[in-house]
VOGU-3710 file (C-alpha; in Angstrom, 3 decimals, decimal comma):
1> mlpggilllf> 0,000/0,000/0,000  1,238/3,465/-0,850  1,197/6,947/0,713  -1,876/9,042/0,048  -4,155/6,040/-0,382  -2,817/5,130/-3,841  -3,555/1,543/-4,798  -1,366/-0,333/-7,216  -1,710/-3,961/-8,289  1,905/-4,531/-9,289
11> resaaslatr> 5,165/-2,762/-10,096  8,190/-4,142/-11,917  10,629/-3,262/-14,688  9,578/-4,145/-18,218  12,357/-6,740/-18,524  11,365/-8,515/-15,307  7,709/-8,425/-16,245  8,502/-9,891/-19,657  10,002/-12,901/-17,885  6,790/-13,405/-15,896
21> thiegrlarl> 4,583/-13,176/-18,975  6,474/-16,051/-20,605  5,049/-18,384/-17,946  1,461/-19,089/-19,000  -1,072/-17,443/-16,702  1,438/-16,498/-14,014  0,996/-12,736/-14,317  -2,798/-12,927/-14,439  -2,859/-15,137/-11,332  -0,604/-12,727/-9,464
31> ltenflhqhr> -2,714/-9,698/-10,415  -5,920/-11,548/-9,508  -4,557/-12,369/-6,046  -3,489/-8,754/-5,492  -6,828/-7,456/-6,769  -8,764/-9,773/-4,439  -6,665/-8,650/-1,462  -7,137/-4,945/-2,202  -10,768/-4,831/-3,343  -12,275/-7,808/-1,468
41> hrpqpaevra> -13,869/-9,247/-4,596  -12,610/-11,045/-7,679  -11,914/-9,105/-10,905  -14,257/-9,493/-13,849  -13,282/-12,200/-16,391  -12,864/-9,534/-19,079  -10,327/-7,742/-16,898  -8,338/-10,940/-16,362  -8,316/-11,592/-20,117  -6,992/-8,073/-20,669
51> wersipaltn> -4,136/-8,752/-18,240  -3,323/-11,998/-20,030  -3,240/-10,449/-23,499  -2,689/-6,689/-23,386  0,057/-6,346/-20,779  2,372/-8,832/-22,581  1,766/-6,924/-25,832  2,941/-3,688/-24,212  5,813/-5,361/-22,358  7,161/-6,859/-25,567
61> vlveaglgev> 7,125/-3,447/-27,265  9,143/-1,914/-24,411  11,741/-4,697/-24,472  12,043/-4,462/-28,258  12,527/-0,690/-27,937  15,436/-1,280/-25,554  13,449/0,108/-22,620  13,593/-2,920/-20,356  14,626/-0,837/-17,331  11,518/1,356/-17,502
71> emlleyglpl> 9,193/0,724/-14,529  5,659/-0,510/-15,284  3,001/0,442/-12,727  0,039/-1,882/-13,367  -3,536/-0,856/-12,519  -2,502/2,433/-10,919  -5,338/3,802/-8,766  -5,977/7,453/-9,576  -5,848/9,495/-6,335  -9,119/9,998/-4,434
81> tskradvila> -11,121/7,859/-6,859  -11,759/4,186/-7,526  -10,682/4,591/-11,176  -7,471/2,899/-12,356  -5,095/3,578/-15,229  -4,098/0,325/-16,986  -0,361/1,070/-16,967  1,893/3,998/-16,143  5,413/3,795/-17,551  7,927/5,593/-15,328
91> gvhpttgeas> 11,385/6,490/-16,546  13,836/9,212/-17,531  13,290/11,653/-20,391  16,016/11,114/-23,033  16,555/14,854/-23,587  15,926/16,606/-20,279  17,044/13,820/-17,932  14,032/14,527/-15,737  11,344/12,063/-14,672  9,030/11,110/-17,535
101> yvvvelkqws> 5,705/9,261/-17,428  3,549/7,646/-20,103  -0,020/6,722/-19,145  -1,174/3,801/-21,309  -4,785/2,743/-21,909  -4,780/-0,782/-23,343  -7,591/-1,959/-25,606  -8,070/-5,395/-27,141  -10,467/-3,997/-29,732  -9,990/-5,066/-33,339
111> eahperedpl> -12,573/-2,649/-34,713  -14,308/0,514/-33,462  -16,332/3,297/-35,006  -17,123/6,819/-33,778  -20,647/7,813/-32,850  -21,965/9,631/-35,877  -23,073/12,715/-33,968  -20,318/12,757/-31,371  -16,787/11,461/-32,094  -15,967/11,580/-28,368
121> lchidaydhp> -18,124/8,457/-28,118  -17,595/5,242/-30,060  -19,132/1,828/-30,718  -17,563/-1,601/-30,635  -19,327/-4,885/-31,363  -18,817/-6,287/-27,847  -20,840/-3,483/-26,224  -24,508/-2,642/-26,719  -23,944/0,969/-25,671  -21,510/3,750/-26,634
131> tlnpieqvrg> -18,219/4,081/-24,769  -15,737/6,909/-24,457  -13,180/7,308/-27,237  -9,914/5,881/-25,795  -7,969/8,977/-26,899  -10,255/11,086/-24,733  -10,220/8,472/-21,948  -6,442/8,493/-21,530  -6,377/12,288/-21,848  -8,773/12,476/-18,901
141> ycdylvsfng> -6,526/10,194/-16,860  -3,498/12,402/-17,582  -5,352/15,605/-16,697  -6,651/14,055/-13,501  -3,241/12,696/-12,486  -1,586/16,082/-12,966  -4,361/17,725/-10,923  -3,958/15,470/-7,902  -0,390/14,139/-7,690  1,998/16,575/-6,012
151> alennpksvv> 5,059/15,178/-7,834  3,695/16,587/-11,080  2,717/20,026/-9,852  5,895/21,726/-11,067  6,376/19,613/-14,182  2,980/18,878/-15,757  4,564/18,286/-19,160  6,300/15,197/-17,809  3,047/13,251/-18,310  1,796/12,050/-21,697
161> gvaylhnaae> -0,924/9,573/-22,581  -1,429/6,954/-25,282  -4,137/4,460/-26,144  -2,589/1,265/-27,515  -4,998/-0,826/-29,613  -2,603/-3,710/-30,189  -5,145/-5,966/-31,953  -6,444/-3,312/-34,339  -5,457/-2,413/-37,869  -5,484/1,304/-38,575
171> skvaglrhva> -8,201/0,917/-41,224  -10,575/-0,612/-38,662  -10,334/2,208/-36,092  -9,313/5,212/-38,195  -12,595/6,981/-37,383  -11,528/7,326/-33,768  -8,984/9,923/-34,897  -11,787/12,407/-35,469  -10,950/13,357/-31,890  -7,975/15,709/-31,857
181> eddrgrmftg> -4,741/14,128/-30,615  -2,160/15,843/-28,442  0,551/14,935/-25,920  -1,957/13,709/-23,341  -4,153/11,824/-25,753  -2,937/9,962/-28,821  -3,495/6,495/-30,298  -1,338/3,724/-31,747  -2,631/0,578/-33,428  -1,151/-2,886/-33,963
191> dqrgaflsyl> 0,128/-2,045/-37,431  1,853/1,101/-36,133  4,296/-0,863/-33,989  7,319/0,949/-35,432  5,791/4,372/-34,777  4,906/3,310/-31,249  8,488/2,149/-30,600  9,828/5,493/-31,826  7,343/7,427/-29,712  8,258/5,538/-26,551
201> rsrlaakpga> 11,965/6,162/-27,221  11,199/9,880/-27,586  9,702/9,953/-24,083  11,768/7,351/-22,210  15,517/6,710/-22,122  17,162/3,295/-21,814  17,866/3,955/-18,149  16,393/2,688/-14,847  13,005/4,210/-14,039  12,858/3,183/-10,375
211> naadallqak> 13,492/6,681/-8,975  10,820/8,230/-11,208  8,355/5,567/-10,085  9,241/6,196/-6,436  8,642/9,924/-6,847  5,211/9,397/-8,381  4,104/6,817/-5,828  5,402/8,636/-2,759  4,148/12,097/-3,696  1,593/13,881/-1,572
221> vrpsrqlmdv> -1,928/13,610/-2,922  -3,536/17,004/-3,155  -7,077/16,987/-1,744  -10,012/17,009/-4,127  -11,402/20,412/-4,991  -14,433/20,686/-2,775  -17,612/20,910/-4,791  -18,861/24,098/-3,191  -15,520/25,928/-3,305  -15,258/25,764/-7,095
231> aaaevrdreq> -18,925/26,001/-8,047  -18,701/29,718/-8,737  -15,852/29,358/-11,216  -17,443/26,222/-12,669  -20,676/27,987/-13,577  -19,411/31,492/-14,273  -15,998/31,010/-15,768  -14,480/27,757/-16,986  -14,527/24,043/-16,290  -12,732/23,106/-13,059
241> fvlldeqrla> -13,536/19,409/-12,858  -11,942/16,588/-14,831  -14,592/14,044/-15,803  -13,429/10,440/-16,122  -14,836/7,491/-18,090  -18,549/7,055/-17,263  -18,714/10,623/-15,964  -17,485/11,902/-19,318  -19,772/9,421/-21,088  -22,773/10,786/-19,162
251> yetvmaavrr> -21,742/14,355/-19,973  -21,293/13,620/-23,686  -24,577/11,669/-23,795  -26,451/14,711/-22,525  -24,637/17,109/-24,848  -25,397/14,849/-27,842  -29,076/14,792/-26,823  -29,013/18,593/-26,602  -27,625/18,854/-30,140  -30,309/16,511/-31,465
261> arqadhkqvv> -33,003/18,449/-29,623  -31,905/21,761/-31,117  -31,386/20,464/-34,641  -34,423/18,234/-35,098  -36,984/19,179/-32,436  -36,118/15,921/-30,667  -36,964/15,179/-27,013  -35,127/12,605/-24,884  -34,767/11,628/-21,213  -31,322/10,850/-19,743
271> vvtggpgsgk> -30,919/9,015/-16,415  -27,527/8,889/-14,642  -27,321/6,459/-11,703  -24,498/6,038/-9,212  -23,632/5,600/-5,564  -22,374/8,221/-3,110  -19,527/10,298/-4,492  -19,733/8,778/-7,984  -19,688/12,282/-9,429  -23,358/12,966/-10,134
281> svialsllgd> -23,265/16,544/-8,857  -19,921/17,160/-10,565  -21,538/16,083/-13,851  -24,521/18,309/-13,112  -22,333/21,360/-12,495  -20,121/20,667/-15,508  -23,216/20,437/-17,708  -24,744/23,565/-16,262  -21,514/25,534/-16,553  -20,946/24,546/-20,176
291> lyrrgvpalh> -24,562/25,099/-21,221  -24,656/28,440/-19,419  -21,517/29,643/-21,168  -22,943/28,592/-24,534  -26,204/30,428/-23,939  -28,297/27,233/-23,926  -31,445/27,614/-21,768  -30,863/25,269/-18,812  -31,681/25,036/-15,127  -30,551/22,930/-12,160
301> atgsqsftkt> -33,193/21,518/-9,817  -33,098/19,418/-6,646  -35,424/18,435/-3,836  -32,793/19,539/-1,318  -33,195/22,948/0,275  -29,662/22,800/1,675  -28,038/22,004/-1,659  -30,083/24,502/-3,659  -29,552/27,383/-1,237  -25,845/26,637/-0,926
311> mrkiagtrkp> -25,454/26,684/-4,688  -27,393/29,934/-4,939  -25,189/31,559/-2,332  -21,795/30,338/-3,503  -22,234/30,094/-7,270  -24,243/33,292/-7,438  -22,259/35,490/-5,066  -21,535/38,191/-7,634  -24,062/37,373/-10,349  -27,716/37,285/-9,318
321> evqrlfryfn> -28,650/35,605/-12,605  -26,561/32,590/-11,566  -28,698/32,179/-8,445  -31,750/31,793/-10,623  -30,236/28,734/-12,275  -30,893/26,703/-9,108  -34,515/25,678/-8,499  -36,595/23,087/-6,660  -38,412/20,122/-8,176  -41,765/21,712/-7,368
331> sfmeaepndl> -40,909/24,914/-9,287  -42,216/23,627/-12,633  -45,941/23,160/-12,047  -46,761/26,063/-14,387  -43,794/25,739/-16,750  -44,431/25,963/-20,475  -43,720/22,648/-22,278  -40,138/22,473/-23,592  -39,457/26,038/-22,465  -35,960/24,867/-21,511
341> dvlvcdeahr> -33,452/22,989/-23,587  -32,082/21,163/-20,530  -33,308/20,600/-16,985  -30,675/18,923/-14,772  -32,475/17,165/-11,903  -29,804/16,431/-9,298  -30,527/14,082/-6,383  -33,540/12,781/-8,312  -34,010/10,087/-5,640  -35,784/12,900/-3,768
351> lrktsanryt> -38,580/13,240/-6,301  -42,061/13,333/-4,755  -45,272/11,803/-6,038  -46,668/15,271/-6,815  -45,434/18,840/-6,398  -48,566/19,958/-4,562  -48,448/20,752/-0,848  -50,754/22,524/1,589  -49,784/25,925/0,189  -50,477/25,026/-3,451
361> katlrtgrpq> -53,297/26,905/-5,168  -56,386/24,782/-5,773  -56,139/25,336/-9,540  -52,744/23,611/-9,560  -53,811/20,567/-7,524  -54,160/18,373/-10,594  -52,516/15,234/-9,230  -50,010/15,352/-12,063  -46,862/13,358/-11,177  -43,863/15,538/-10,348
371> vaelmaaarv> -41,649/13,519/-12,703  -44,057/14,246/-15,563  -43,865/18,001/-14,847  -40,085/17,899/-14,963  -40,027/15,872/-18,189  -42,454/18,288/-19,824  -40,419/21,364/-18,898  -37,353/20,599/-21,067  -36,390/18,982/-24,345  -33,678/17,086/-22,481
381> pvflldqhqv> -34,604/16,332/-18,856  -31,646/14,775/-17,021  -32,133/12,789/-13,803  -29,142/11,979/-11,554  -29,926/9,591/-8,691  -28,796/7,056/-6,077  -31,602/4,785/-4,921  -29,894/4,052/-1,574  -30,195/7,720/-0,594  -33,994/7,752/-0,284
391> vrpgemgtee> -34,373/8,856/3,350  -37,899/10,300/3,624  -41,330/8,747/3,176  -42,809/9,746/-0,160  -39,482/10,061/-1,995  -39,800/7,988/-5,139  -37,094/8,736/-7,684  -35,865/5,375/-8,959  -34,527/4,416/-12,369  -37,508/2,141/-12,942
401> qireaaavlg> -40,049/4,833/-12,050  -38,400/7,376/-14,340  -38,235/4,846/-17,200  -41,936/4,088/-16,745  -42,837/7,789/-16,680  -40,868/8,360/-19,896  -42,638/5,402/-21,547  -46,068/6,798/-20,585  -45,115/10,050/-22,310  -43,703/8,197/-25,334
411> lacivvelds> -40,166/9,439/-24,743  -36,889/7,615/-25,367  -34,837/7,101/-22,200  -31,055/6,550/-22,025  -29,446/5,285/-18,785  -25,773/5,790/-17,907  -24,435/3,954/-14,842  -21,526/5,379/-12,859  -19,541/2,533/-11,331  -16,744/4,549/-9,747
421> qfrcggsday> -16,838/6,808/-6,729  -14,818/9,760/-5,523  -16,040/10,193/-1,969  -14,435/8,404/1,003  -11,007/8,797/-0,602  -12,212/6,871/-3,649  -12,472/3,662/-1,593  -15,110/1,469/-3,204  -14,241/-1,151/-0,559  -15,379/1,245/2,186
431> vrwvvdllgl> -18,682/2,055/0,478  -19,356/-1,681/0,079  -18,444/-2,183/3,748  -21,052/0,416/4,776  -23,712/-1,248/2,603  -22,905/-4,624/4,197  -22,733/-3,123/7,699  -26,287/-1,832/7,396  -27,612/-4,874/5,534  -28,914/-2,734/2,671
441> egqaptvwep> -28,459/-5,494/0,109  -29,011/-8,505/2,345  -25,374/-9,013/3,354  -24,047/-9,403/6,893  -21,569/-6,931/8,473  -17,911/-7,727/7,874  -14,704/-6,699/9,603  -13,207/-3,573/8,037  -9,850/-4,208/6,390  -7,977/-0,884/6,173
451> ddkvrlmtvd> -7,128/-0,004/2,564  -5,141/3,222/3,174  -7,599/5,170/1,042  -9,893/6,116/3,889  -9,596/5,926/7,670  -12,292/4,424/9,899  -12,395/4,610/13,699  -14,823/3,928/16,501  -14,801/5,773/19,821  -16,374/5,229/23,254
461> tpqeledfla> -17,742/8,703/23,992  -19,131/11,644/22,020  -16,501/13,869/23,646  -13,765/11,638/22,245  -15,374/11,956/18,812  -15,552/15,751/19,036  -12,005/16,099/20,380  -10,602/14,032/17,521  -12,442/16,119/14,933  -11,302/19,348/16,582
471> aqraqgygar> -7,698/18,133/16,378  -8,131/17,487/12,661  -9,568/20,983/12,169  -6,533/22,416/13,940  -4,427/20,806/11,211  -6,454/22,532/8,487  -8,976/19,811/7,654  -12,732/20,257/7,430  -14,857/18,263/9,880  -18,501/17,889/10,907
481> msagycwkwt> -20,505/15,928/13,461  -23,827/14,390/12,425  -26,324/12,085/14,095  -29,417/10,010/13,572  -32,617/11,989/14,091  -33,108/10,766/17,696  -33,422/14,030/19,646  -36,113/16,675/19,474  -35,128/19,793/17,583  -35,792/23,271/18,959
491> tkitssmnal> -36,884/25,191/15,900  -37,914/28,511/17,458  -34,669/30,347/18,137  -34,250/34,096/18,519  -31,312/36,456/18,771  -32,350/37,242/22,357  -31,131/33,805/23,472  -27,656/33,523/24,931  -26,796/30,363/22,989  -28,287/27,683/20,778
501> ptdvvigdwa> -30,349/25,102/22,708  -28,330/21,942/23,349  -30,871/19,425/22,068  -28,511/16,487/21,439  -27,858/15,219/24,965  -25,782/12,088/25,652  -24,911/11,766/29,324  -23,091/14,933/30,355  -22,264/15,804/26,723  -24,698/18,164/25,016
511> rpwnlygdra> -24,538/20,021/21,715  -27,040/21,894/19,540  -28,523/20,628/16,329  -27,527/22,720/13,332  -29,484/25,962/13,261  -33,038/25,611/11,981  -34,056/28,045/9,241  -32,473/30,348/6,695  -30,946/33,006/8,955  -27,590/33,013/10,729
521> llgappaplw> -28,009/33,408/14,490  -25,809/33,302/17,584  -22,670/32,653/15,550  -24,137/29,682/13,689  -24,734/29,549/9,929  -28,228/28,980/8,488  -29,189/25,327/8,027  -28,461/25,192/4,276  -24,847/26,301/4,902  -24,079/24,069/7,917
531> atapegfgqv> -21,998/21,618/5,846  -19,915/24,269/4,086  -19,552/27,270/6,431  -16,636/27,027/8,918  -18,995/28,058/11,734  -20,930/24,809/11,274  -18,512/22,880/13,475  -19,793/22,410/17,026  -23,378/21,831/15,909  -24,708/18,379/15,088
541> gcvytaqgfe> -26,098/17,943/11,585  -28,826/15,510/10,565  -29,269/13,568/7,334  -31,226/16,380/5,699  -28,435/18,938/6,132  -25,601/16,480/5,397  -27,067/14,831/2,307  -25,394/15,926/-0,919  -22,285/17,318/0,784  -18,826/16,118/1,750
551> ydwsgvimgp> -16,133/17,171/4,205  -12,687/15,832/5,076  -13,612/14,175/8,376  -17,052/12,926/9,370  -18,093/12,124/12,937  -21,260/9,991/13,043  -23,366/9,477/16,161  -25,592/6,419/15,874  -28,622/6,959/18,067  -31,075/4,522/19,663
561> dlvwrtdrwv> -33,118/4,278/16,456  -30,632/1,675/15,098  -29,076/-0,772/17,566  -27,385/-4,179/17,367  -29,081/-6,986/19,279  -27,261/-10,358/19,446  -26,982/-11,077/15,717  -28,932/-8,413/13,845  -29,834/-4,750/13,591  -33,038/-3,579/15,233
571> vdraaskdps> -34,740/-0,360/14,132  -36,709/1,273/16,952  -39,131/3,686/15,339  -40,168/4,977/18,774  -36,630/6,309/19,239  -36,825/8,406/16,071  -37,850/12,041/16,357  -37,994/12,519/12,573  -41,232/14,452/11,911  -41,462/12,949/8,419
581> ftkatpdddv> -42,288/9,580/10,009  -45,996/9,467/10,846  -48,306/6,745/12,152  -49,172/6,038/8,520  -45,538/5,262/7,614  -45,207/1,433/7,470  -42,619/-0,238/9,724  -40,794/-1,662/6,689  -40,434/1,837/5,232  -39,111/3,220/8,529
591> drlvrnaykv> -36,612/0,348/8,730  -35,308/1,005/5,207  -35,227/4,788/5,562  -33,351/4,740/8,903  -30,683/2,443/7,434  -30,446/4,618/4,308  -30,007/7,693/6,516  -27,019/6,162/8,295  -25,555/5,150/4,939  -25,706/8,811/3,900
601> lltrgmigtv> -24,059/9,957/7,138  -21,338/7,292/6,979  -20,334/8,246/3,418  -19,751/11,997/3,805  -16,077/11,885/4,803  -13,369/12,280/2,162  -10,450/11,324/4,419  -12,052/9,449/7,285  -15,034/8,658/9,485  -15,320/8,337/13,259
611> vystdpetre> -18,313/6,387/14,586  -19,925/6,427/18,026  -23,105/4,678/19,172  -25,179/5,689/22,175  -25,937/1,998/22,795  -23,371/-0,168/24,701  -24,081/-3,416/22,813  -23,823/-1,591/19,489  -20,530/0,018/20,532  -19,162/-3,431/21,335
621> klrtlipptp> -20,293/-4,753/17,937  -18,624/-1,806/16,188  -15,386/-2,514/18,068  -15,392/-6,080/16,691  -15,872/-4,759/13,152  -13,497/-1,780/13,172  -9,874/-2,614/14,097  -8,058/-0,118/16,336  -6,052/2,512/14,490  -2,286/1,811/14,790
//
């Protein structure tokens, strides 16, 4: 395991690796064992086949080029994400003598064709859906690596990227070159072996690459740009985020649908699904920023008051018109059909059955489904969702429901699945551990095996939890405490009070909930800004103020609404003070929603999470599942 949470399946010089590949299956077995140890599940058969066929093809080219001493970093985990680059070649530049790196995306394709309307996407026979052009894919990896690896900060030109299609003849993939090539994204095919050899020699000298590899692997990982901190520049100025693989595919799918809509009066629904931190909101902001700069009529909508108001405040600080880009799902009851080109519905798992509430005018109480209103409002309605983040009764945004609504309206619906994640240090193993811990997919809790991407701790008192977080803040990290909704919330607070009411009481430890309402009072930020304003520390957030946000360190207090008894979790609805749960809410729904709420709280931390339970038996269970920190 490497500093900064970087995962790597294997590292060796090209000459040594060539020796391994001569023994049938040996390399693939080794990589499979390493993969299983790191990720706690076996690799897909297609991935194993790629290791068996593509890595030897690249290794042989390096040896033939006289570059046997170049270091090959196999399946290099990109910092703070679960994405991996196939191979990074580390060596010495033949002219400058400085460290030089070549990121290689290996493809076994023998034939591929660009999407007619968008060359950034392409088709191959093995897939029934478009995929990202490999030139653009490797370019994204290079851009991302330079953005987050400290060793490259002062020498970004030391990184180049190539896609190597070793099974393909140029004539069978020539259309992929409709995408512009540059130093970070270029392509070589099987019948360009000589050109590929020459290119590698132009970037790598016949000298040992061990020191260059060490520098890359031991460099400090720069923290991810926090979503809220860059939103203003993202929407007003220029793109700040680097979109990878399925993220870029989702982005290009929407942009292609926008072009079709404008050229041929075409209407289409796009659904983007993914787990916590898979980049849904990053995609949403990238889309909105690009469309806004191009003058395309587009709006962003969510069901989250906290997220919407935060975006209005931060992204629209100096431009009031930017604030108007951020709306709520129930804002479109009177919208003219197709008045917008694009409506980006973020956190679509928070869709409601209808937009009507007790304040809605009688003339608008038509019973029309909220999803139908949103689809009608734009030529390209985009829904981004995670079904495990439904935390309130009446929330109903699932992929299946949106597909069915599109079918009723006679609209085509495209679904893009995001299988990577960027929260929790990019540790997909941690997110799976949380899902298993809470039994969300029928699995039993497992012991956490530290992966050096994210830290996990359990503590015995709430004071210990708060003290640890305060120490992290003193070192410059962001931190928040959150809890299950198990304490009554004082909502009527005035400036005449001396301090916020300490509603969350655990023994002799007592802290206030985050401030209720939209005004800052008594030194505390308004509720929508609790997760992002520095003054939010010291108050305890709930799922509704934490959902959709991230911070470096997350402290989670598990209340008496979810406790471990002998061999299973027990949800005690009587312990919940959540006003959204009524007598009419079925027990099964309360059980699912309480577990989902803790999943949200446990997946907010980028660097680490500290867990405390108010229940002694549950604390003991957590201690058996979470090893002590060395």
